[in-house]
Each structure stands twice: as C-alpha cells, then as structure tokens.
C-alpha positions, 0 to 999 in steps of 0.5 A: 831696108837692111840685109837679111840675116841668116843664122846657121847652126854654128851661130845658133849653137854659140848663142845657146851656149851664151844663154846657157846657165844665165840667171840674170844678165844679157846676151848682146849679138853684134851684127855688121853688114848683115853678119853676126860678128860678136856675141857679148854676155853680161852676167849679174849676181843677185843676192837676197835682201837678208844676205845684203843686210848681214853683209852691211852689218858686218862692214859697219863701224862702231858709232863715234861719240859726238863732241858737240862741235859744229862744222860749217 
C-alpha cells in the first residue's frame, strides 16, 4: 500500500486558491512519493448557444454561385 499523504495548511490554502473562481475546468494534484509536488489548473470558457450562433454567422462567407462543373 502507498504512503499516507498528509496535507498541511499551506497545501490546503494552495488547493483552495486553485479552485477559487473556477467555473469550468479541473484542478489536478500531482503526488510523488507521498508528497504533493505540483498543482495544475485547467480552465475552460463556455459560451451560451446564442453567442456561438451569432459568432458563426459573423464569420461565414457569402455563398459562391454554382458553376455546374463536376469534380471527381
């Protein structure tokens, strides 16, 4: 069985700071030899469907007139 991991107040504070304000994402705690060695925070930004549709409409180009040519 692995070593027991003890989390002192400093690490508790660091973990809390990583979680603070995180709306969408993940906090990964890296442990080596029973000790926390790294905290990684990955944050995602999500936008509502209406904003995505408006953005897609703004970036679309005008349709090109068909020439009737066929391509293999």
